[in-house]
N, C-alpha and C positions, 0 to 999 in steps of 0.2 A: 638491528636487535642488539640489546646490551650484551656484553661478554659475560662469561660465567663469573669472572672476578668482580665485575660491576654489580651483578645481581646479588652475589653473596655479601659484599662489603656494604652495599646500599641498605640491605636488610638489617645489618648489624651496627650501623653507624651510630645509632642513638643509645647503644649499650655501653657498659663500663669497658673502656679500651683494654685495660690490663687483663680483665677476665675474658674478653673476646679473644685475646691472643691464646689463652688456655683452650678456648673452644676450638680455634683453628688447629691448634696442635693435636687435640683429641681427634678432630675430623680427619686428620692426615694419617691416623693409625691404620684404618682399613675402610673398605667401602661401606660396611654396615654402620659404622659410627658416622661416616659422612652422610649417609642416608638419614640417620636420626637427627643430625644437626641442620638439615636443609629441607625441612617440611615445606617451607615457602616455595622452593624450587619445584617440588613435586606437584603442588596444587596449581602453580602457575602453568605447568605443562599439562596437567590433567584437565584444566578448564578449557583447553584447546583441543581435547580429544574428540574426534568426530564419530567414532563408532562405539561409544560407551553405551551399554544396554540401559534402557529406561528402568527406573526403579522408584519405589515409594519414598517420600520424604521422611527422614527419621532424624532423631538426635544422634549425633556421632561424636566420639571423643576427638576425632580429627587426626590424631597422630598414633594410629593403631599399629603396633608392631610387637613382637614377642616380649620385649623388655618393658613394655608398658602394661603388662599384667603382673600382679604381685600379691603377696600375702600380707595381711595386716590385721590388727585388732580394731573392731568396729566400735561404734558408740555403745553397743550393748555388751562390750567387753568380750565378745566371741571372736574367733578367728575366721577370716574369709580369704578366698582367692578371687580376685576380680580385676576389671579394668581399673587403672589407678592414676591416670594422667589425663586431665581435662583442660589444659591450658588452651588448646586449639578448638575446644568444643563449640559446635554450631548446629543449626538445622540445615541438612543437606541431603541429597539423594543417597540412599543406602549403598549404591554402587561405589560412591566415593570412598566410603569406609572400607569396603571389601577390596577394592583395587589397592588401596594403601597397604592393607594387611597382607594380601597375597604377594604383592611386590616385595614386601619386607622378608617374606619367606625365601624368595628367589635370591635376594641380596644377601641374606644371612648365610644361605648355603654357599654362595659364591665366596664370601669372606672366609669360610671354613674349608674351602676347596672340596666341598661335597658334591656328589654327582647331580647333574642337572635333571636327570630322569627321576631321581628321588625327590628333588624339590617339587617337580610337577605332581608326583603322587601325593606328597604331603599337602600341597595346595588344593588338589582335588578333594582330599579328605576334609580339609577345612570347609570348603564350599558345600560339600554334600552334608556334613554335619550341621552347618549353619542352616541350610535349607530345611533339613529334617526338624530342627527345633522350631523354626518359624511355622512350619506346616502343623506342628502339634499345638501351637498357639499358647503355650504355657511357659512363662519365665522360670528358669531354674537357678539354683544357687549351688556354689561349691564351698563347703566348709569342712572342718576337720572330721566330721562324721561320714562324709560321702567321698572325699578325695582319695585318689590312689596314686601310686607312682611318685614322681618327683614332687608334684603338687601336694600330695599327702604328706611327704617328708617335710615340705616347707611349713605346712600348717601345724604339724606336730612340733616343729622347732619353735615356731612363734608361741605355741601353747606352753611349752616347757621353758622358754627363755626366762632367765632370771634378770632382774634389773641390774644386778652387779656386773653382768657380762657387758651390757651396753655402757654402763658407767666407766668400766675399765677401758673401753674402746674409744670413748670420746671425751672423758674428763680426767682431771689430775687429782690424785689423792694426796692429802697432806695430813699426817697424823691420824690417818683413818677416816678423814672427812673429805668430801668432795666440794670444793669451793670454786674451781675454775675449769673451763673447758680446755681441752688439749689443742695446742697450736701446731699445725702440721700442714701438709699440702691440701687438706680438705677444709681446714679452719684458719682463717686469716684474722690478724689482730685489727681492731677498729681504732680510729682516732678517739681520744679520750672524750671529747665533747659529744660526738655521735654516740659513743658507747653509753655515756651517762643518760643521754636523752632516751635511748632505746630502753634501758633498764627502768627509767622512771615511767615511760609510757606503758610498758607491759605490766609493771608493778601496779599501776592504777587500774589497768584493764582486768587483771586477775582478781581484784577485789570486788568486781561486780558479780553479783550472784548468778547472773545469766551465763557466765562463763564456767561456772562449776569448779573452779580451782581457787576459791578465795582463801584457802588455808595455806597457800604457797607464797614463798618469797623468791624474788629473782636474784640469783647470785652472779651470773655472768652471761655475756653474749659475745659471739664472734660472727664474722662473715663466713657463710657456708658455701663451699664449692660442691655442687651436686648436679646430676643430670648432664645432658649434652645440648639439646635444642634450646634450653632456657639459660645456658651460661651467658653471663653478661647482664642479666637483670639482678636487682638487689635481693639478697637472700640472707637471712640471719637465723642463727641457732641459739636458743636460750636454755640455760640451766636453772631450774627452780627447785627449791627445797621445801618439803612439807613442814610446817611449823608445829604440827601436833603429833606427827608420826615419825619416830626416830628412824633415820636411814632411808626415808622415802623421798625420791626425787622425781622430777618430771622434765621432759625435753619438749620444747616447742619450736616448730619450724615456721618462719614467716617469710613468704615469698612474694615479691612484687609481681603485679599482673600487667599484662600487655594485651592489646587487641589480638584476636585470633588472626593468624596470617592467612587463613582460608577465606575470610570474609571478603577480601579484595576481589576474589575471583568468583564469588557467588552472585547470581542474579536473583536469589531468593530473599524475600524480606525477612529480616530477623526481628525478634522481640526487642523492645527498648529496655535495656537493663539499667539498673541504678548505677552500676559500675562494672568494670571487667571482672572484678572479684565476684560480684553477684552473679554474673553470667556463668563463670566457672563452677561455682558452688551449686547454683540452681540446677544446672544440667547434670552435674555429678550426682546429686541426690536423686535425680530422676532415673538415672541409668544404673546406679549401683543398688544392690539389694539393701546393704547397710553401709553407710559411709564411715570413713576413719574417725577416730575419737577427736573431739574438740574442734571440729571443722567450723571456721568462722570467717566472715569478712571483717577487715579492719582498715583504718585509714591512718597513716603516719606521714606527717609533713605533706599533706594534700596528695599523697600517692596511695593507691589501693593495694592491699595485700591479702593473700590467703593465709590464714593462720590455722595450724593444726598440730596435733601431737606428732612428734617426729616418728617416722616409720623407718625401720632398719633397711638400708639400701641393699643388703645382701640377699634379701628374699625376693629377688626378681629372676625370671627365667633367663638363663644364659645358655644359648645354644652351644657355646664352646664346651661347656661341661657335659653336654649330651652328644658330642660329636661321635658319629658312627654308631650310636645306640638308637637305631631307628624305631624299635618298639616304644622306647621312652619318649622319643620325639612325637610319635603318633599320638600317644596318650595326652601329652601336653597340648598339642595342636587341637585335638578333639575338645579338650576343656576350654581352650580359647574360643573355638567356634561356638560352643554352647553359651559361653558368657557374652559373646558379641550379639548373638541373636536374642538372648534373654534381655540384655540391656535395651535393645530396640523395642521389644515387646513391652517391657516394663514402663518405658517412657512414651508409649504410643498414645495418640490422641491428645497431645499437649501442645498448645500454641502453634498449631499448623502441622504437627507430625501426623503421619498416617495412622489410622485406627488399626486395631489388631486384625480385623478382617482383611484389610488390604495387605498386611504383612503375611498373613496366612496364605492368601492367594499368591503372593510373590514366592513363597516357599514351595507351593505346590507346582508352580510353573518354573522349572529350573532351567529353561532354555537360555537364560541369561548367564549361566555359569561359564559357558565357553567364551563369551565375550569378556568376562572379567579376567579369565585366565590369559587370554590373548593380550589384552591391554597390560596386564601385570608383567608379562614376559617382555613386552616392548619397553615398558618403563624401566624395568630392571636393567635392560641392556643400555638404555640411555644414562641411567645413574652410574653404571660402571664406567662409561666413557667420561662423564662429568667428573667422577672421582679421579680418574687418571689425569685429567687436565688440572684439577684442583691440587692434587698431590705434587705434580710437576711445578706448578706455580708456587706452592708453599715451600718446596725444597729450594727454589730459586729466590726466596725472600720476597715474593710478590705480596704476601699477606701481612707483612710486618708494618 
């Protein structure tokens, strides 16, 4: 069997080497970041699990964990809290999504040195809430009118956020005008030739009426460092200015797409998508109640990308901020369970996914919960061991 080093480096070999080094450095920080950066390891191991409870086929985001829920403004300009990462999205057994999420709870609690018995309580709460929503058979939403606790605070922040705050954080002001993006550890300068090509490409794209931003001009573009699992793929951030409204700017995020790392380990036939970007966006629109603003597929230099309005990275759940505040953790996890079940109900009966009646029956028969919990605990223990081996190898220069 290949070593951990071989499995990790083989998966990342086709990505940008300099950015992959940043990914490895991030993964060495703690076991939870390592977990986020090694989705492929998790599903390789999960595909060999012998005692996973049977479950209906559903559309899954694939990389479900607490930090892949977040607040954003949707296409209808309203604020929502929902699943927000679909790079790994596929058609798979519902149990695969559940084990990934519950494992993430155990790993997150481990990284924060929180009690294991509390991690189990929170995991049971997630599974019980998920089953209850399925049993009810109705997809729910969480927006600024219904959210409470930390999620409510997030949505109110999004609602009240002024564009100037985001501009000051990511752009440079000269004589009161913003013309360039800030260069720092998150934004890297591009070669002039590539920069010009990108500006011309997006400039021509925004003129198309279908993109709904034809009144904007592209001012600048940088390479963007964001996420963990996706580090190493090409990702760009664009600054655009409205030509008709003074002081109005727009940020676009353009992220290269890759095949889902889960597909290799699935024996379930998947739809034939026009591109990986089409896969991601199609599943995202099925699972979310409302998708982020300006979500589009695009092709640049024969490579497919997902293009959307930039969403602030600060509005993701961070368990570090909730450490030892178990009532708040419980509220957040309850919301996550509601959204997970709702996404599966919302996307039911589409290209092979189970119909709502099957999901309702799955929620009514909750005998599978013990199996999910058992598998998640075993996977969390394995991930902790893998992280120790990775951390040791990283510190000894094995991943340079």
